[in-house]
C-alpha positions as CSV (number, residue, x, y, z in Angstrom):
1,M,-7.6,-11.7,-19.5
2,N,-6.1,-15.4,-19.6
3,P,-6.2,-16.3,-15.9
4,T,-3.8,-19.1,-16.4
5,A,-1.1,-17.0,-17.9
6,R,1.9,-15.3,-15.6
7,P,1.0,-12.0,-15.1
8,E,3.6,-9.8,-17.6
9,R,5.6,-6.9,-16.6
10,L,3.9,-3.6,-16.9
11,H,7.0,-1.1,-17.3
12,Q,4.5,1.7,-17.0
13,F,3.1,0.5,-13.4
14,D,7.1,0.0,-12.5
15,L,8.2,2.7,-13.0
16,L,5.2,4.9,-11.8
17,R,5.5,2.8,-8.2
18,L,9.3,3.5,-8.5
19,F,8.5,7.4,-8.6
20,L,5.7,7.2,-6.1
21,V,8.0,5.7,-3.6
22,F,10.2,8.1,-3.9
23,L,7.9,10.8,-3.4
24,A,7.4,9.6,-0.1
25,L,10.8,9.2,0.7
26,I,11.3,12.5,-0.4
27,S,8.7,13.6,1.9
28,H,9.7,11.5,4.8
29,F,13.2,13.2,4.1
30,F,12.0,16.5,4.6
31,I,10.1,16.1,7.3
32,T,13.0,14.5,9.4
33,Q,15.2,17.4,8.3
34,E,12.6,20.5,9.2
35,L,13.1,21.7,5.9
36,S,10.3,24.1,4.3
37,R,8.1,23.6,1.5
38,P,5.9,25.5,-0.5
39,D,2.5,23.9,-0.6
40,L,2.7,23.0,-4.4
41,M,5.7,20.5,-3.5
42,R,3.8,19.6,-0.1
43,G,1.1,18.7,-2.3
44,I,2.9,17.1,-4.6
45,T,4.3,14.5,-2.1
46,R,1.1,14.0,-0.6
47,S,-0.1,12.3,-4.0
48,A,2.3,9.3,-3.0
49,T,-0.1,7.9,-0.5
50,P,-3.6,7.9,-2.7
51,A,-1.7,6.8,-5.8
52,L,-0.1,4.0,-4.3
53,L,-2.8,2.6,-2.7
54,I,-4.7,2.6,-6.4
55,I,-1.7,1.0,-7.4
56,F,-1.8,-1.9,-4.6
57,G,-5.7,-2.4,-5.9
58,F,-4.1,-2.6,-9.5
59,M,-2.3,-5.5,-8.5
60,I,-4.8,-7.3,-6.5
61,E,-6.4,-7.7,-9.7
62,H,-3.2,-8.5,-11.7
63,V,-2.0,-10.6,-9.3
64,Y,-4.0,-11.9,-6.9
65,A,-6.9,-12.2,-9.0
66,R,-5.2,-14.7,-11.3
67,R,-3.5,-16.3,-8.8
68,W,-6.8,-16.6,-7.0
69,A,-8.6,-18.6,-10.5
70,V,-5.8,-21.1,-11.2
71,K,-4.6,-22.1,-7.6
72,G,-7.6,-21.1,-5.1
73,P,-8.0,-18.6,-2.3
74,R,-5.9,-20.6,0.0
75,V,-2.8,-19.5,-1.8
76,V,-3.8,-16.4,-2.3
77,L,-4.5,-16.0,1.7
78,A,-1.3,-17.7,2.4
79,R,0.5,-15.4,0.3
80,M,-1.3,-12.2,1.3
81,L,-1.0,-13.0,5.1
82,Y,2.6,-13.5,4.3
83,R,2.8,-10.3,2.7
84,A,0.9,-8.5,5.8
85,M,3.2,-10.2,8.7
86,L,6.1,-8.9,6.5
87,C,4.8,-5.4,6.3
88,Y,4.3,-5.7,10.4
89,L,7.9,-6.8,10.7
90,A,8.7,-3.7,8.9
91,F,7.0,-1.6,11.0
92,V,8.2,-2.8,14.0
93,A,12.4,-2.7,12.6
94,I,11.8,0.9,11.5
95,M,10.1,1.8,15.0
96,L,12.7,0.2,16.6
97,T,15.0,2.6,14.6
98,V,13.2,5.3,15.2
99,F,13.6,5.1,19.2
100,L,17.0,4.4,18.6
101,A,17.8,7.3,16.8
102,G,16.0,9.1,20.3
103,N,13.2,10.3,18.3
104,V,10.4,8.4,20.9
105,S,10.5,6.9,24.3
106,F,11.0,3.1,24.9
107,K,7.1,3.2,26.3
108,H,6.2,5.0,23.1
109,F,8.0,2.0,21.2
110,L,6.2,-0.8,23.0
111,G,2.8,1.1,22.7
112,S,3.0,1.8,19.0
113,I,4.1,-1.9,18.5
114,V,0.8,-3.3,20.1
115,L,-1.5,-0.4,18.1
116,Y,-2.0,1.3,21.5
117,V,-0.9,4.6,20.1
118,P,0.5,6.0,16.8
119,G,3.7,5.4,15.5
120,H,6.0,7.4,13.2
121,T,5.4,9.0,10.1
122,H,8.0,6.9,8.6
123,A,7.1,3.4,9.7
124,D,3.0,4.1,9.6
125,L,2.6,3.3,6.0
126,F,4.0,-0.1,6.7
127,K,1.9,-0.8,9.6
128,Y,-1.2,0.6,7.6
129,Y,-0.8,-2.0,4.8
130,A,-0.1,-4.9,7.8
131,L,-3.9,-3.9,8.7
132,L,-5.0,-3.0,5.0
133,I,-4.0,-6.1,3.3
134,P,-6.4,-8.7,5.3
135,V,-9.2,-6.2,4.5
136,A,-8.5,-6.5,0.7
137,F,-8.5,-10.0,0.7
138,L,-12.0,-10.3,2.6
139,L,-13.2,-8.1,-0.4
140,M,-11.8,-10.6,-3.1
141,W,-13.5,-13.4,-1.6
142,V,-16.6,-11.7,-1.5
143,R,-16.1,-10.9,-5.0
144,F,-15.0,-14.0,-6.2
145,K,-17.8,-15.6,-3.9
146,F,-20.7,-13.5,-5.0
147,G,-19.5,-11.1,-7.7
148,W,-18.7,-7.5,-8.2
149,K,-22.3,-6.0,-7.2
150,W,-21.7,-7.7,-4.1
151,K,-17.9,-6.3,-3.6
152,L,-19.4,-2.7,-4.6
153,S,-22.6,-3.1,-2.0
154,L,-20.0,-4.4,0.9
155,M,-17.6,-1.5,0.4
156,L,-20.4,1.6,0.3
157,L,-21.7,-0.5,3.6
158,L,-18.1,-0.1,4.8
159,L,-18.1,3.4,4.1
160,A,-21.3,4.1,5.6
161,V,-20.2,2.5,8.7
162,A,-17.0,4.7,8.8
163,E,-18.9,7.9,7.9
164,L,-21.9,7.4,10.7
165,A,-18.7,6.2,13.3
166,Q,-17.6,9.7,12.8
167,Y,-20.8,11.6,13.2
168,F,-22.1,9.7,16.4
169,T,-18.9,9.4,18.1
170,Y,-15.4,11.1,18.3
171,T,-13.3,8.2,19.6
172,L,-13.4,4.5,20.5
173,P,-13.6,3.0,24.2
174,F,-10.1,2.4,25.8
175,P,-7.8,0.8,24.5
176,L,-9.2,1.0,21.3
177,Q,-8.8,4.6,20.6
178,H,-5.7,4.1,17.9
179,I,-7.6,1.5,16.4
180,G,-10.3,3.6,15.6
181,S,-8.7,6.5,14.0
182,L,-6.8,3.4,11.7
183,F,-10.1,2.1,10.7
184,F,-12.7,4.4,10.8
185,G,-10.3,7.8,10.7
186,L,-12.0,8.7,14.4
187,Q,-10.6,11.5,16.1
188,D,-9.3,13.5,12.5
189,N,-5.8,12.4,13.4
190,F,-5.4,9.6,10.8
191,G,-5.8,9.2,7.1
192,P,-7.0,7.9,4.8
193,S,-8.4,5.4,7.3
194,I,-8.7,1.6,6.0
195,I,-12.3,1.7,5.2
196,H,-11.8,4.9,3.8
197,S,-8.7,3.6,1.8
198,I,-11.2,0.7,0.0
199,L,-12.5,3.2,-2.8
200,L,-9.0,3.6,-3.8
201,I,-8.0,0.3,-3.9
202,V,-11.5,-1.0,-5.8
203,F,-10.6,2.1,-8.4
204,G,-7.1,0.5,-8.7
205,E,-9.0,-3.1,-9.8
206,L,-10.9,-1.3,-11.8
207,V,-7.7,-0.1,-13.5
208,A,-6.3,-3.2,-14.4
209,N,-9.5,-4.5,-15.9
210,Y,-9.5,-1.7,-17.9
211,K,-5.6,-1.9,-18.7
212,S,-6.5,-5.9,-19.3
213,A,-9.4,-5.2,-21.9
214,A,-11.5,-8.1,-19.3
215,G,-13.5,-6.1,-17.2
216,T,-17.3,-5.3,-18.4
217,S,-18.5,-2.2,-19.7
218,R,-20.5,-1.7,-16.6
219,Q,-17.0,-1.6,-14.6
220,R,-15.0,0.5,-17.3
221,N,-18.1,3.0,-16.9
222,I,-17.6,3.2,-13.2
223,L,-13.8,3.8,-13.6
224,V,-14.6,6.7,-15.9
225,G,-17.0,8.1,-13.7
226,L,-15.3,8.3,-11.0
227,G,-12.7,10.1,-13.1
228,M,-14.8,12.3,-13.9
229,V,-16.6,12.7,-10.6
230,S,-12.8,13.3,-9.1
231,F,-12.1,15.6,-11.5
232,G,-15.3,17.8,-10.8
233,A,-15.0,17.6,-6.9
234,I,-11.6,19.2,-7.6
235,A,-13.3,22.0,-9.6
236,I,-15.8,23.0,-7.4
237,E,-13.7,22.9,-3.9
238,V,-10.9,25.1,-6.1
239,G,-13.7,27.5,-7.1
240,Q,-15.5,27.3,-3.9
241,V,-12.0,28.3,-1.3
242,G,-9.5,29.2,-4.2
243,L,-6.6,27.4,-5.4
244,S,-3.9,28.6,-2.2
245,P,-6.4,27.3,0.2
246,F,-7.2,24.3,-1.8
247,L,-3.4,23.8,-1.6
248,A,-2.7,24.4,1.3
249,G,-5.4,21.7,2.5
250,I,-3.9,18.9,0.6
251,A,-0.2,20.0,1.5
252,R,-1.4,19.6,5.3
253,Y,-1.6,16.4,7.1
254,A,-4.3,18.1,9.2
255,G,-6.2,19.4,5.7
256,Y,-8.3,17.1,3.8
257,R,-6.4,13.9,4.5
258,A,-6.9,13.4,8.5
259,H,-10.5,14.6,7.9
260,N,-10.8,11.5,4.6
261,S,-12.7,14.3,3.3
262,Y,-13.5,13.1,-0.3
263,I,-11.5,16.1,-2.0
264,Y,-8.8,13.9,-0.6
265,F,-9.5,10.7,-2.8
266,A,-10.4,12.7,-5.8
267,Y,-7.3,14.3,-5.8
268,G,-5.1,10.9,-5.4
269,I,-7.6,9.3,-8.2
270,M,-6.6,12.5,-10.6
271,A,-2.8,12.9,-9.2
272,F,-3.1,9.0,-10.7
273,I,-4.6,9.3,-13.7
274,I,-2.2,12.3,-14.8
275,Y,0.8,10.1,-13.3
276,W,-0.1,7.1,-15.1
277,G,-0.3,8.8,-18.4
278,I,3.0,10.5,-18.1
279,S,4.6,6.9,-17.3
280,S,2.9,5.3,-19.9
281,L,4.5,8.2,-22.4
282,A,7.8,8.3,-21.0
283,V,8.1,4.2,-21.0
284,L,7.8,4.4,-24.7
285,R,10.5,6.3,-25.6
286,L,12.9,3.8,-23.6
287,T,15.2,1.4,-24.1
288,N,15.1,-2.8,-23.6
289,S,18.1,-2.1,-20.9
290,I,16.5,0.7,-19.1
291,K,13.1,-1.0,-18.8
292,E,14.7,-4.0,-17.4
293,K,16.2,-1.9,-14.4
294,I,12.9,0.2,-14.3
295,S,11.4,-3.5,-13.7
296,Y,14.1,-4.9,-11.4
297,Y,14.0,-2.0,-8.6
298,G,10.2,-1.1,-9.4
299,G,9.5,-4.6,-8.4
300,N,11.5,-3.9,-5.2
301,T,10.0,-0.8,-3.8
302,F,9.0,-2.6,-0.6
303,I,13.0,-3.0,0.0
304,I,13.5,0.7,-1.2
305,F,11.2,2.2,0.7
306,F,12.2,0.4,4.2
307,Y,15.7,0.7,3.9
308,G,15.0,4.6,2.5
309,N,13.3,5.2,5.6
310,A,16.0,4.0,7.9
311,I,18.9,6.0,6.1
312,I,16.5,8.9,6.5
313,L,15.9,8.3,10.3
314,L,19.8,7.9,10.9
315,T,21.0,10.4,8.4
316,P,22.3,13.6,10.8
317,E,20.5,17.5,10.5
318,V,22.6,18.9,7.2
319,N,22.2,23.0,7.2
320,H,19.5,24.6,5.5
321,T,21.0,25.1,2.2
322,I,20.6,24.1,-1.4
323,V,23.8,22.4,-1.7
324,P,24.1,20.3,1.4
325,V,20.5,19.2,1.1
326,A,20.7,18.4,-2.4
327,F,24.0,16.4,-1.9
328,A,22.1,14.6,1.3
329,W,19.2,13.8,-0.7
330,G,21.4,12.2,-3.2
331,V,23.0,9.8,-1.2
332,T,20.2,8.9,0.4
333,A,18.3,8.2,-3.0
334,I,21.7,6.3,-4.2
335,L,21.6,4.4,-1.0
336,S,18.2,3.6,-0.9
337,L,18.0,1.9,-4.8
338,A,21.3,0.4,-4.0
339,S,19.6,-1.4,-1.2
340,V,18.0,-3.8,-3.3
341,N,21.5,-4.5,-4.8
342,A,22.8,-5.3,-1.5
343,F,19.8,-7.0,-0.4
344,E,20.3,-9.5,-3.1
345,W,24.1,-9.9,-2.6
346,A,23.4,-10.6,1.0
347,E,20.5,-13.3,0.6
348,Q,23.0,-15.2,-1.6
349,R,26.0,-15.1,0.8
350,F,24.2,-15.4,4.4
351,A,21.9,-18.4,4.9
352,F,19.6,-17.0,7.6
353,I,17.7,-14.6,5.1
354,P,16.2,-17.1,2.7
355,A,15.8,-19.4,6.4
356,F,13.8,-16.6,7.6
357,N,11.8,-16.1,4.5
358,R,10.9,-19.9,4.4
359,L,10.1,-20.0,8.2
360,L,8.1,-16.9,7.7
361,D,6.2,-19.1,4.5
362,V,6.2,-22.4,7.0
363,A,4.4,-20.6,9.7
364,V,1.6,-18.9,7.4
365,N,1.0,-22.2,6.2
366,K,0.9,-24.6,8.9
367,S,-1.6,-22.0,10.8
368,L,-3.6,-22.1,7.7
369,Q,-3.5,-25.6,7.8
370,G,-4.3,-26.1,11.4
371,C,-7.8,-23.5,11.5
372,H,-9.4,-24.3,8.1
373,S,-10.7,-20.6,7.7
374,V,-14.4,-20.5,6.5
375,L,-13.1,-17.8,4.1
376,Y,-11.9,-20.6,1.6
377,I,-13.9,-23.3,2.6
378,T,-16.9,-23.8,-0.1
379,Q,-17.6,-27.6,0.1
380,S,-19.9,-28.5,2.6
381,K,-18.3,-31.6,3.8
382,K,-14.4,-31.4,3.6
383,P,-12.3,-34.3,1.9
384,S,-11.1,-37.1,4.2
385,G,-7.9,-38.8,4.1
386,M,-5.0,-38.5,1.7
387,T,-7.8,-36.9,-0.5
388,Y,-7.9,-33.8,1.5
389,Q,-3.7,-33.7,1.8
390,K,-3.1,-33.6,-1.9
391,K,-5.6,-30.5,-2.1
392,V,-3.5,-28.8,0.6
393,A,-0.5,-30.0,-1.1
394,Q,-1.9,-28.6,-4.5
395,Q,-2.4,-25.1,-3.1
396,V,1.4,-24.4,-1.6
397,E,3.7,-22.3,-3.6
398,E,7.4,-21.9,-3.3
399,P,8.4,-19.1,-0.9
400,E,9.0,-15.7,-2.7
401,K,11.7,-13.0,-1.6
402,V,11.7,-11.6,2.0
403,L,11.0,-8.0,1.8
404,V,9.9,-7.5,-2.0
405,G,7.5,-5.6,-3.1
């Protein structure tokens, strides 16, 4: 892999990311409309979250690791904090929509945005990524500073801490109960926890190395080993409990997922491998024009997921028969895709959108200039005068589009 080259568009991953986002939206649509689903369908939609986390790890290695190698850690930190802030603002916006739709009280809305109480199914993924992104940066810093071995060692240490926390305590002291659930999976009411999700992120990074043929043989062996262990774990679980109880455990949020069971992560890895294979074969049969459209929408899944959830929350309840349900979901899917075009149109005509984007980008960069994080200072002595200012200027990129995934 040439670190100076601009990351190429990988159409199979654009298609896969688009597919997984719509899987998540289908699940949210059925939950909002209080529609029943067979365990098999619920199990398929449950695979969206772990598979998206793997793709998140893939993009860290495919995009941010290259950027780190060329422009340094400060640029990567600024960009990832920018993304984290966008995710948090999206979380607040969706929670506001939930409140306006009458699904939660104003007190619950305020408590959720300060991470005191859980939010809402449709909003929690944004909050989750807002907290996960800084953790992912920390792991990347360890990788570039000390190497892959230390990164894997830190991952295992954090997983051990999370498991010990679950074993020795059920919850953290007031008012950190929800934080404990988010980071360590305490109380068995939130999954996958941020710490446990590192396993999926690292798997995604190994996939990126495998895809680019840049990884070492040991990394590829770890990738293959995780895949084989995941298959074996699922086979053993199905053999012990039976297929129907296994599907029920995957389908129910309070099952494998909320308990951060290794079965849930094994299921996510196996689902990702299957989806990846299907998308790779499908892309081979698509024309270039269709690939361009897939890349356009697949590169803007943040917008699709954000506005898709808002549309779902504001959709009135429909009759629980196949025609009204199919029609309501069809309209929701079309509007979710059209939100990308609508946002691009609005961005070109309303000055406050790019102004907000620049403001957020400048706020992140100014904050980093004001407090030099120890995570990206590698020299023992800070450069002085104009030399330091030039170095800072070289590590500033042009702002990206707001609300683009």
